[in-house]
DOZA-333528 format. One record per atom (N, C-alpha, C, O, CB): residue number from 1; residue in three letters; atom name; x, y, z. Coordinates in Angstrom, 3 decimals. Glycine has a CB too. Layout:
<num NUM	residuo ALA	atomo CA	x X	y Y	z Z>
...
REM end
This chain:
<num 1	residuo MET	atomo N	x -0.090	y -20.475	z -14.203>
<num 1	residuo MET	atomo CA	x 1.808	y -20.668	z -14.970>
<num 1	residuo MET	atomo C	x 2.207	y -22.127	z -15.298>
<num 1	residuo MET	atomo O	x 1.749	y -23.250	z -15.086>
<num 1	residuo MET	atomo CB	x 3.287	y -20.173	z -13.659>
<num 2	residuo VAL	atomo N	x 3.190	y -21.622	z -15.866>
<num 2	residuo VAL	atomo CA	x 3.629	y -22.837	z -17.302>
<num 2	residuo VAL	atomo C	x 5.139	y -21.961	z -17.215>
<num 2	residuo VAL	atomo O	x 5.510	y -20.801	z -17.034>
<num 2	residuo VAL	atomo CB	x 2.391	y -22.714	z -19.457>
<num 3	residuo ALA	atomo N	x 5.651	y -23.125	z -17.432>
<num 3	residuo ALA	atomo CA	x 7.306	y -22.418	z -17.535>
<num 3	residuo ALA	atomo C	x 8.234	y -23.443	z -18.423>
<num 3	residuo ALA	atomo O	x 8.486	y -24.477	z -17.804>
<num 3	residuo ALA	atomo CB	x 8.171	y -22.263	z -15.742>
<num 4	residuo GLU	atomo N	x 8.669	y -23.390	z -19.449>
<num 4	residuo GLU	atomo CA	x 9.926	y -23.759	z -20.665>
<num 4	residuo GLU	atomo C	x 11.056	y -23.420	z -20.433>
<num 4	residuo GLU	atomo O	x 11.039	y -22.189	z -20.466>
<num 4	residuo GLU	atomo CB	x 9.839	y -23.180	z -21.973>
<num 5	residuo GLY	atomo N	x 12.454	y -23.907	z -20.123>
<num 5	residuo GLY	atomo CA	x 13.602	y -23.206	z -20.090>
<num 5	residuo GLY	atomo C	x 13.461	y -22.084	z -18.828>
<num 5	residuo GLY	atomo O	x 12.675	y -22.192	z -17.887>
<num 5	residuo GLY	atomo CB	x 13.837	y -22.566	z -21.563>
<num 6	residuo ASP	atomo N	x 14.317	y -21.101	z -19.023>
<num 6	residuo ASP	atomo CA	x 14.346	y -19.832	z -18.242>
<num 6	residuo ASP	atomo C	x 13.012	y -19.109	z -18.590>
<num 6	residuo ASP	atomo O	x 13.006	y -17.897	z -18.374>
<num 6	residuo ASP	atomo CB	x 15.670	y -18.901	z -18.610>
<num 7	residuo GLN	atomo N	x 12.221	y -19.502	z -18.944>
<num 7	residuo GLN	atomo CA	x 10.848	y -18.149	z -19.492>
<num 7	residuo GLN	atomo C	x 9.571	y -18.724	z -18.597>
<num 7	residuo GLN	atomo O	x 9.468	y -19.931	z -18.817>
<num 7	residuo GLN	atomo CB	x 10.237	y -18.193	z -21.755>
<num 8	residuo VAL	atomo N	x 8.698	y -18.318	z -17.783>
<num 8	residuo VAL	atomo CA	x 7.971	y -18.147	z -16.867>
<num 8	residuo VAL	atomo C	x 7.295	y -17.444	z -17.400>
<num 8	residuo VAL	atomo O	x 7.747	y -16.393	z -17.854>
<num 8	residuo VAL	atomo CB	x 8.352	y -17.844	z -15.828>
<num 9	residuo ALA	atomo N	x 5.916	y -17.798	z -17.534>
<num 9	residuo ALA	atomo CA	x 4.507	y -16.962	z -17.699>
<num 9	residuo ALA	atomo C	x 3.007	y -17.359	z -16.627>
<num 9	residuo ALA	atomo O	x 2.812	y -18.526	z -16.288>
<num 9	residuo ALA	atomo CB	x 4.034	y -17.298	z -19.429>
<num 10	residuo VAL	atomo N	x 2.499	y -16.755	z -16.394>
<num 10	residuo VAL	atomo CA	x 2.221	y -16.705	z -14.848>
<num 10	residuo VAL	atomo C	x 0.981	y -15.162	z -14.962>
<num 10	residuo VAL	atomo O	x 1.134	y -13.941	z -14.928>
<num 10	residuo VAL	atomo CB	x 4.127	y -16.375	z -13.695>
<num 11	residuo TYR	atomo N	x -0.266	y -16.144	z -15.114>
<num 11	residuo TYR	atomo CA	x -2.083	y -15.354	z -15.580>
<num 11	residuo TYR	atomo C	x -2.610	y -14.793	z -14.261>
<num 11	residuo TYR	atomo O	x -3.201	y -15.716	z -13.701>
<num 11	residuo TYR	atomo CB	x -3.589	y -16.749	z -16.207>
<num 12	residuo PHE	atomo N	x -2.659	y -13.619	z -13.477>
<num 12	residuo PHE	atomo CA	x -3.110	y -13.148	z -12.382>
<num 12	residuo PHE	atomo C	x -4.518	y -12.914	z -12.789>
<num 12	residuo PHE	atomo O	x -4.807	y -12.380	z -13.860>
<num 12	residuo PHE	atomo CB	x -2.345	y -12.003	z -11.865>
<num 13	residuo ILE	atomo N	x -5.607	y -13.423	z -11.701>
<num 13	residuo ILE	atomo CA	x -6.757	y -12.437	z -11.116>
<num 13	residuo ILE	atomo C	x -7.129	y -11.985	z -10.406>
<num 13	residuo ILE	atomo O	x -7.598	y -12.766	z -9.578>
<num 13	residuo ILE	atomo CB	x -7.464	y -12.470	z -11.080>
<num 14	residuo PHE	atomo N	x -7.301	y -10.330	z -10.003>
<num 14	residuo PHE	atomo CA	x -7.771	y -9.301	z -9.267>
<num 14	residuo PHE	atomo C	x -9.314	y -8.939	z -9.107>
<num 14	residuo PHE	atomo O	x -10.201	y -8.496	z -9.837>
<num 14	residuo PHE	atomo CB	x -7.144	y -8.293	z -9.761>
<num 15	residuo GLU	atomo N	x -9.168	y -9.419	z -7.572>
<num 15	residuo GLU	atomo CA	x -10.619	y -8.974	z -7.556>
<num 15	residuo GLU	atomo C	x -10.628	y -8.114	z -5.798>
<num 15	residuo GLU	atomo O	x -10.299	y -8.652	z -4.740>
<num 15	residuo GLU	atomo CB	x -11.887	y -10.673	z -7.773>
<num 16	residuo GLY	atomo N	x -11.124	y -6.642	z -6.001>
<num 16	residuo GLY	atomo CA	x -10.929	y -6.101	z -4.207>
<num 16	residuo GLY	atomo C	x -12.124	y -4.945	z -4.510>
<num 16	residuo GLY	atomo O	x -13.079	y -5.118	z -5.266>
<num 16	residuo GLY	atomo CB	x -8.869	y -5.204	z -3.533>
<num 17	residuo LYS	atomo N	x -11.789	y -3.536	z -3.615>
<num 17	residuo LYS	atomo CA	x -12.749	y -2.803	z -4.384>
<num 17	residuo LYS	atomo C	x -11.907	y -1.736	z -3.675>
<num 17	residuo LYS	atomo O	x -11.220	y -1.802	z -2.656>
<num 17	residuo LYS	atomo CB	x -14.532	y -2.982	z -4.247>
<num 18	residuo HIS	atomo N	x -12.220	y -0.531	z -4.697>
<num 18	residuo HIS	atomo CA	x -11.549	y 0.865	z -4.402>
<num 18	residuo HIS	atomo C	x -11.860	y 1.249	z -3.153>
<num 18	residuo HIS	atomo O	x -12.982	y 1.534	z -2.732>
<num 18	residuo HIS	atomo CB	x -11.949	y 1.993	z -5.314>
<num 19	residuo THR	atomo N	x -10.306	y 1.250	z -2.265>
<num 19	residuo THR	atomo CA	x -10.799	y 1.680	z -1.216>
<num 19	residuo THR	atomo C	x -9.321	y 2.731	z -1.277>
<num 19	residuo THR	atomo O	x -8.447	y 2.368	z -2.064>
<num 19	residuo THR	atomo CB	x -11.221	y 0.470	z 0.085>
<num 20	residuo GLY	atomo N	x -9.077	y 3.981	z -0.465>
<num 20	residuo GLY	atomo CA	x -7.765	y 3.472	z 0.091>
<num 20	residuo GLY	atomo C	x -6.932	y 5.278	z -0.827>
<num 20	residuo GLY	atomo O	x -7.296	y 6.360	z -1.287>
<num 20	residuo GLY	atomo CB	x -7.158	y 1.235	z -0.724>
<num 21	residuo ILE	atomo N	x -5.835	y 4.556	z -0.608>
<num 21	residuo ILE	atomo CA	x -5.080	y 5.753	z -1.707>
<num 21	residuo ILE	atomo C	x -5.515	y 6.117	z -3.142>
<num 21	residuo ILE	atomo O	x -6.071	y 5.076	z -3.494>
<num 21	residuo ILE	atomo CB	x -3.647	y 5.327	z -2.019>
<num 22	residuo PRO	atomo N	x -5.601	y 7.057	z -4.279>
<num 22	residuo PRO	atomo CA	x -6.130	y 7.359	z -5.642>
<num 22	residuo PRO	atomo C	x -4.946	y 6.239	z -6.570>
<num 22	residuo PRO	atomo O	x -3.787	y 5.824	z -6.568>
<num 22	residuo PRO	atomo CB	x -6.018	y 9.363	z -6.052>
<num 23	residuo PHE	atomo N	x -6.061	y 6.176	z -7.187>
<num 23	residuo PHE	atomo CA	x -5.813	y 5.070	z -8.448>
<num 23	residuo PHE	atomo C	x -5.772	y 5.956	z -9.872>
<num 23	residuo PHE	atomo O	x -6.811	y 6.462	z -10.295>
<num 23	residuo PHE	atomo CB	x -7.264	y 3.788	z -8.548>
<num 24	residuo PHE	atomo N	x -4.416	y 6.119	z -10.625>
<num 24	residuo PHE	atomo CA	x -4.522	y 7.199	z -10.496>
<num 24	residuo PHE	atomo C	x -4.933	y 8.366	z -11.230>
<num 24	residuo PHE	atomo O	x -4.986	y 8.645	z -12.428>
<num 24	residuo PHE	atomo CB	x -3.810	y 7.257	z -10.213>
<num 25	residuo GLY	atomo N	x -5.256	y 9.071	z -9.973>
<num 25	residuo GLY	atomo CA	x -4.968	y 10.092	z -9.994>
<num 25	residuo GLY	atomo C	x -7.161	y 9.876	z -9.234>
<num 25	residuo GLY	atomo O	x -7.904	y 10.815	z -8.945>
<num 25	residuo GLY	atomo CB	x -4.068	y 10.889	z -11.686>
<num 26	residuo ILE	atomo N	x -7.394	y 8.832	z -9.186>
<num 26	residuo ILE	atomo CA	x -9.038	y 8.838	z -9.218>
<num 26	residuo ILE	atomo C	x -9.399	y 8.925	z -7.498>
<num 26	residuo ILE	atomo O	x -8.632	y 8.081	z -7.035>
<num 26	residuo ILE	atomo CB	x -9.784	y 7.138	z -10.084>
<num 27	residuo PRO	atomo N	x -10.017	y 9.398	z -6.573>
<num 27	residuo PRO	atomo CA	x -10.173	y 9.084	z -5.386>
<num 27	residuo PRO	atomo C	x -10.894	y 8.185	z -5.463>
<num 27	residuo PRO	atomo O	x -11.693	y 7.926	z -6.363>
<num 27	residuo PRO	atomo CB	x -10.508	y 9.898	z -4.620>
<num 28	residuo ALA	atomo N	x -10.602	y 7.451	z -4.214>
<num 28	residuo ALA	atomo CA	x -11.407	y 5.591	z -4.019>
<num 28	residuo ALA	atomo C	x -13.221	y 5.955	z -4.176>
<num 28	residuo ALA	atomo O	x -13.926	y 6.862	z -3.733>
<num 28	residuo ALA	atomo CB	x -11.013	y 4.616	z -1.687>
<num 29	residuo THR	atomo N	x -13.449	y 4.933	z -4.899>
<num 29	residuo THR	atomo CA	x -15.172	y 5.375	z -5.464>
<num 29	residuo THR	atomo C	x -15.938	y 3.910	z -5.340>
<num 29	residuo THR	atomo O	x -16.842	y 3.415	z -6.013>
<num 29	residuo THR	atomo CB	x -15.287	y 6.041	z -7.519>
<num 30	residuo GLU	atomo N	x -15.087	y 3.354	z -4.031>
<num 30	residuo GLU	atomo CA	x -16.037	y 2.373	z -2.636>
<num 30	residuo GLU	atomo C	x -16.526	y 0.976	z -3.934>
<num 30	residuo GLU	atomo O	x -17.101	y -0.039	z -3.539>
<num 30	residuo GLU	atomo CB	x -18.190	y 3.687	z -1.636>
<num 31	residuo LYS	atomo N	x -16.143	y 1.205	z -5.574>
<num 31	residuo LYS	atomo CA	x -16.399	y 0.716	z -6.107>
<num 31	residuo LYS	atomo C	x -15.963	y -1.292	z -6.416>
<num 31	residuo LYS	atomo O	x -15.196	y -1.205	z -7.375>
<num 31	residuo LYS	atomo CB	x -16.244	y 1.706	z -6.667>
<num 32	residuo ASN	atomo N	x -16.066	y -2.564	z -6.142>
<num 32	residuo ASN	atomo CA	x -15.903	y -3.989	z -6.737>
<num 32	residuo ASN	atomo C	x -15.010	y -3.695	z -7.984>
<num 32	residuo ASN	atomo O	x -15.466	y -2.718	z -8.577>
<num 32	residuo ASN	atomo CB	x -17.431	y -4.767	z -7.169>
<num 33	residuo VAL	atomo N	x -13.872	y -4.213	z -8.601>
<num 33	residuo VAL	atomo CA	x -13.121	y -4.057	z -9.609>
<num 33	residuo VAL	atomo C	x -12.625	y -5.686	z -9.560>
<num 33	residuo VAL	atomo O	x -12.299	y -6.392	z -8.606>
<num 33	residuo VAL	atomo CB	x -12.010	y -2.775	z -9.450>
<num 34	residuo ARG	atomo N	x -12.732	y -6.014	z -11.288>
<num 34	residuo ARG	atomo CA	x -12.193	y -7.328	z -11.265>
<num 34	residuo ARG	atomo C	x -11.129	y -7.276	z -12.576>
<num 34	residuo ARG	atomo O	x -11.931	y -7.007	z -13.469>
<num 34	residuo ARG	atomo CB	x -13.465	y -8.529	z -11.374>
<num 35	residuo PHE	atomo N	x -9.840	y -7.368	z -13.221>
<num 35	residuo PHE	atomo CA	x -9.083	y -7.428	z -13.668>
<num 35	residuo PHE	atomo C	x -8.324	y -8.976	z -13.514>
<num 35	residuo PHE	atomo O	x -8.562	y -9.820	z -12.650>
<num 35	residuo PHE	atomo CB	x -8.655	y -6.359	z -13.348>
<num 36	residuo SER	atomo N	x -7.214	y -9.067	z -14.780>
<num 36	residuo SER	atomo CA	x -6.424	y -9.832	z -15.535>
<num 36	residuo SER	atomo C	x -5.211	y -8.911	z -15.017>
<num 36	residuo SER	atomo O	x -5.188	y -7.683	z -14.924>
<num 36	residuo SER	atomo CB	x -6.806	y -9.993	z -17.208>
<num 37	residuo LEU	atomo N	x -3.903	y -10.135	z -14.611>
<num 37	residuo LEU	atomo CA	x -2.510	y -9.111	z -15.223>
<num 37	residuo LEU	atomo C	x -2.041	y -10.601	z -15.980>
<num 37	residuo LEU	atomo O	x -2.481	y -11.719	z -15.715>
<num 37	residuo LEU	atomo CB	x -0.989	y -8.171	z -13.671>
<num 38	residuo MET	atomo N	x -1.083	y -10.262	z -16.929>
<num 38	residuo MET	atomo CA	x -0.278	y -11.460	z -17.547>
<num 38	residuo MET	atomo C	x 1.379	y -10.700	z -17.769>
<num 38	residuo MET	atomo O	x 1.589	y -9.650	z -18.376>
<num 38	residuo MET	atomo CB	x -1.146	y -12.059	z -19.290>
<num 39	residuo MET	atomo N	x 2.669	y -11.789	z -16.923>
<num 39	residuo MET	atomo CA	x 2.980	y -11.363	z -16.689>
<num 39	residuo MET	atomo C	x 3.836	y -12.543	z -17.208>
<num 39	residuo MET	atomo O	x 3.501	y -13.723	z -17.105>
<num 39	residuo MET	atomo CB	x 2.661	y -10.695	z -15.849>
<num 40	residuo LEU	atomo N	x 4.875	y -12.136	z -17.727>
<num 40	residuo LEU	atomo CA	x 6.374	y -12.947	z -18.654>
<num 40	residuo LEU	atomo C	x 7.720	y -12.586	z -17.614>
<num 40	residuo LEU	atomo O	x 8.447	y -11.596	z -17.700>
<num 40	residuo LEU	atomo CB	x 6.795	y -11.966	z -20.695>
<num 41	residuo LEU	atomo N	x 7.821	y -13.814	z -16.513>
<num 41	residuo LEU	atomo CA	x 9.726	y -13.960	z -16.383>
<num 41	residuo LEU	atomo C	x 10.695	y -14.444	z -17.875>
<num 41	residuo LEU	atomo O	x 10.571	y -14.930	z -18.999>
<num 41	residuo LEU	atomo CB	x 10.121	y -15.510	z -15.047>
<num 42	residuo ARG	atomo N	x 11.612	y -13.948	z -16.992>
<num 42	residuo ARG	atomo CA	x 12.867	y -14.886	z -17.531>
<num 42	residuo ARG	atomo C	x 13.476	y -15.047	z -16.101>
<num 42	residuo ARG	atomo O	x 13.370	y -14.093	z -15.331>
<num 42	residuo ARG	atomo CB	x 14.083	y -14.095	z -18.826>
<num 43	residuo ILE	atomo N	x 14.246	y -16.440	z -15.602>
<num 43	residuo ILE	atomo CA	x 14.900	y -16.950	z -15.073>
<num 43	residuo ILE	atomo C	x 15.810	y -17.403	z -14.958>
<num 43	residuo ILE	atomo O	x 15.900	y -18.551	z -15.392>
<num 43	residuo ILE	atomo CB	x 14.673	y -17.233	z -14.932>
<num 44	residuo ILE	atomo N	x 17.286	y -16.635	z -14.167>
<num 44	residuo ILE	atomo CA	x 18.858	y -17.659	z -14.372>
<num 44	residuo ILE	atomo C	x 19.231	y -17.614	z -13.294>
<num 44	residuo ILE	atomo O	x 19.454	y -16.690	z -12.512>
<num 44	residuo ILE	atomo CB	x 20.187	y -17.233	z -15.336>
<num 45	residuo ASP	atomo N	x 19.306	y -18.692	z -13.246>
<num 45	residuo ASP	atomo CA	x 20.657	y -19.759	z -11.399>
<num 45	residuo ASP	atomo C	x 18.981	y -18.897	z -10.438>
<num 45	residuo ASP	atomo O	x 19.457	y -17.945	z -9.821>
<num 45	residuo ASP	atomo CB	x 23.855	y -18.271	z -10.506>
<num 46	residuo GLY	atomo N	x 18.262	y -18.919	z -10.316>
<num 46	residuo GLY	atomo CA	x 17.160	y -18.673	z -9.531>
<num 46	residuo GLY	atomo C	x 16.270	y -17.598	z -9.493>
<num 46	residuo GLY	atomo O	x 15.253	y -17.592	z -8.799>
<num 46	residuo GLY	atomo CB	x 17.502	y -18.732	z -8.542>
<num 47	residuo LYS	atomo N	x 16.603	y -16.755	z -10.170>
<num 47	residuo LYS	atomo CA	x 16.695	y -15.421	z -10.429>
<num 47	residuo LYS	atomo C	x 15.956	y -14.395	z -11.677>
<num 47	residuo LYS	atomo O	x 16.136	y -14.691	z -12.858>
<num 47	residuo LYS	atomo CB	x 17.961	y -15.397	z -10.529>
<num 48	residuo ILE	atomo N	x 15.095	y -13.140	z -11.283>
<num 48	residuo ILE	atomo CA	x 14.425	y -13.107	z -11.899>
<num 48	residuo ILE	atomo C	x 14.886	y -11.728	z -12.931>
<num 48	residuo ILE	atomo O	x 14.785	y -10.532	z -12.659>
<num 48	residuo ILE	atomo CB	x 13.320	y -13.266	z -11.145>
<num 49	residuo ILE	atomo N	x 15.365	y -12.306	z -14.064>
<num 49	residuo ILE	atomo CA	x 16.605	y -11.227	z -14.773>
<num 49	residuo ILE	atomo C	x 15.336	y -10.198	z -15.810>
<num 49	residuo ILE	atomo O	x 15.741	y -9.060	z -16.046>
<num 49	residuo ILE	atomo CB	x 18.223	y -12.445	z -16.157>
<num 50	residuo GLU	atomo N	x 14.265	y -10.460	z -16.247>
<num 50	residuo GLU	atomo CA	x 13.638	y -9.551	z -16.793>
<num 50	residuo GLU	atomo C	x 12.365	y -9.929	z -16.758>
<num 50	residuo GLU	atomo O	x 12.187	y -11.144	z -16.848>
<num 50	residuo GLU	atomo CB	x 14.072	y -9.247	z -17.934>
<num 51	residuo LYS	atomo N	x 11.012	y -8.953	z -16.610>
<num 51	residuo LYS	atomo CA	x 9.825	y -9.341	z -16.253>
<num 51	residuo LYS	atomo C	x 8.991	y -8.218	z -17.053>
<num 51	residuo LYS	atomo O	x 9.321	y -7.062	z -16.787>
<num 51	residuo LYS	atomo CB	x 9.654	y -9.442	z -14.652>
<num 52	residuo ARG	atomo N	x 8.397	y -8.316	z -17.593>
<num 52	residuo ARG	atomo CA	x 7.348	y -8.042	z -18.319>
<num 52	residuo ARG	atomo C	x 5.665	y -8.233	z -18.426>
<num 52	residuo ARG	atomo O	x 5.303	y -9.241	z -19.033>
<num 52	residuo ARG	atomo CB	x 7.760	y -8.431	z -19.060>
<num 53	residuo SER	atomo N	x 4.639	y -7.372	z -17.899>
<num 53	residuo SER	atomo CA	x 3.513	y -7.310	z -17.963>
<num 53	residuo SER	atomo C	x 2.592	y -6.752	z -18.592>
<num 53	residuo SER	atomo O	x 2.873	y -5.784	z -19.299>
<num 53	residuo SER	atomo CB	x 3.373	y -7.197	z -17.326>
<num 54	residuo HIS	atomo N	x 1.392	y -7.172	z -18.506>
<num 54	residuo HIS	atomo CA	x 0.395	y -6.223	z -18.909>
<num 54	residuo HIS	atomo C	x -0.613	y -6.560	z -18.138>
<num 54	residuo HIS	atomo O	x -0.747	y -7.631	z -17.546>
<num 54	residuo HIS	atomo CB	x 0.027	y -6.185	z -20.308>
<num 55	residuo VAL	atomo N	x -1.792	y -5.061	z -18.139>
<num 55	residuo VAL	atomo CA	x -2.820	y -4.997	z -17.409>
<num 55	residuo VAL	atomo C	x -3.819	y -3.919	z -18.040>
<num 55	residuo VAL	atomo O	x -3.582	y -2.714	z -18.138>
<num 55	residuo VAL	atomo CB	x -2.383	y -4.742	z -16.045>
<num 56	residuo ASP	atomo N	x -5.175	y -4.692	z -18.518>
<num 56	residuo ASP	atomo CA	x -5.852	y -3.667	z -19.387>
<num 56	residuo ASP	atomo C	x -6.624	y -2.444	z -18.270>
<num 56	residuo ASP	atomo O	x -7.767	y -2.379	z -17.820>
<num 56	residuo ASP	atomo CB	x -7.105	y -4.576	z -20.462>
<num 57	residuo VAL	atomo N	x -5.278	y -1.466	z -18.074>
<num 57	residuo VAL	atomo CA	x -6.214	y -0.390	z -17.284>
<num 57	residuo VAL	atomo C	x -7.073	y 0.566	z -18.263>
<num 57	residuo VAL	atomo O	x -7.269	y 1.618	z -17.655>
<num 57	residuo VAL	atomo CB	x -5.228	y 0.633	z -16.324>
<num 58	residuo HIS	atomo N	x -7.404	y 0.585	z -18.988>
<num 58	residuo HIS	atomo CA	x -8.635	y 0.740	z -19.696>
<num 58	residuo HIS	atomo C	x -10.439	y -0.014	z -18.591>
<num 58	residuo HIS	atomo O	x -11.554	y 0.198	z -18.113>
<num 58	residuo HIS	atomo CB	x -8.148	y -0.302	z -21.399>
<num 59	residuo ASN	atomo N	x -9.392	y -0.868	z -18.842>
<num 59	residuo ASN	atomo CA	x -10.989	y -2.333	z -18.392>
<num 59	residuo ASN	atomo C	x -10.688	y -1.488	z -16.772>
<num 59	residuo ASN	atomo O	x -11.142	y -0.389	z -17.090>
<num 59	residuo ASN	atomo CB	x -10.454	y -5.208	z -18.482>
<num 60	residuo ILE	atomo N	x -10.355	y -1.359	z -15.695>
<num 60	residuo ILE	atomo CA	x -10.234	y -1.319	z -14.628>
<num 60	residuo ILE	atomo C	x -10.544	y 0.599	z -14.593>
<num 60	residuo ILE	atomo O	x -10.746	y 1.224	z -13.552>
<num 60	residuo ILE	atomo CB	x -8.806	y -2.138	z -14.183>
<num 61	residuo LEU	atomo N	x -10.516	y 1.033	z -15.582>
<num 61	residuo LEU	atomo CA	x -10.848	y 2.593	z -15.816>
<num 61	residuo LEU	atomo C	x -12.189	y 2.641	z -15.682>
<num 61	residuo LEU	atomo O	x -12.695	y 3.372	z -14.830>
<num 61	residuo LEU	atomo CB	x -10.441	y 3.244	z -17.229>
<num 62	residuo ARG	atomo N	x -13.050	y 1.745	z -16.637>
<num 62	residuo ARG	atomo CA	x -14.395	y 1.659	z -16.878>
<num 62	residuo ARG	atomo C	x -14.898	y 1.764	z -16.300>
<num 62	residuo ARG	atomo O	x -15.653	y 2.735	z -16.242>
<num 62	residuo ARG	atomo CB	x -14.873	y 1.029	z -17.221>
<num 63	residuo GLN	atomo N	x -14.808	y 0.113	z -14.775>
<num 63	residuo GLN	atomo CA	x -15.497	y -0.283	z -13.523>
<num 63	residuo GLN	atomo C	x -15.414	y 0.604	z -12.623>
<num 63	residuo GLN	atomo O	x -16.142	y 0.710	z -11.635>
<num 63	residuo GLN	atomo CB	x -15.079	y -1.409	z -12.960>
<num 64	residuo LEU	atomo N	x -14.098	y 1.595	z -13.079>
<num 64	residuo LEU	atomo CA	x -14.367	y 2.554	z -11.247>
<num 64	residuo LEU	atomo C	x -15.386	y 3.989	z -12.136>
<num 64	residuo LEU	atomo O	x -15.819	y 5.061	z -11.714>
<num 64	residuo LEU	atomo CB	x -11.942	y 3.550	z -10.071>
<num 65	residuo GLY	atomo N	x -15.431	y 3.467	z -13.185>
<num 65	residuo GLY	atomo CA	x -16.857	y 4.680	z -13.760>
<num 65	residuo GLY	atomo C	x -16.433	y 5.922	z -14.585>
<num 65	residuo GLY	atomo O	x -16.993	y 7.015	z -14.673>
<num 65	residuo GLY	atomo CB	x -17.729	y 5.524	z -12.309>
<num 66	residuo VAL	atomo N	x -15.224	y 5.440	z -15.203>
<num 66	residuo VAL	atomo CA	x -13.619	y 7.101	z -15.560>
<num 66	residuo VAL	atomo C	x -14.185	y 7.368	z -17.083>
<num 66	residuo VAL	atomo O	x -14.646	y 8.374	z -17.623>
<num 66	residuo VAL	atomo CB	x -10.982	y 6.359	z -15.735>
<num 67	residuo ASN	atomo N	x -13.907	y 5.798	z -17.612>
<num 67	residuo ASN	atomo CA	x -14.152	y 5.374	z -19.434>
<num 67	residuo ASN	atomo C	x -15.391	y 4.766	z -19.206>
<num 67	residuo ASN	atomo O	x -15.795	y 4.129	z -18.233>
<num 67	residuo ASN	atomo CB	x -12.920	y 4.114	z -20.372>
<num 68	residuo SER	atomo N	x -16.000	y 5.106	z -20.406>
<num 68	residuo SER	atomo CA	x -17.221	y 4.797	z -20.857>
<num 68	residuo SER	atomo C	x -16.844	y 3.085	z -21.901>
<num 68	residuo SER	atomo O	x -17.762	y 2.496	z -22.474>
<num 68	residuo SER	atomo CB	x -17.856	y 6.390	z -21.834>
REM end
């Protein structure tokens, strides 16, 4: 997490197993996945007023065996 002025950048790494509800219509595969998420926030008076995020969905689908 990095902050300057009213801007905050956050980088997450998620790891888990694809179980339960479908992901983009794909039934649970029981496969392990690992992916990152980048989020840019603008905060004013302690409240998030703008949020932008990026996740590589293609990478997740590849790990689930949907895309090559």
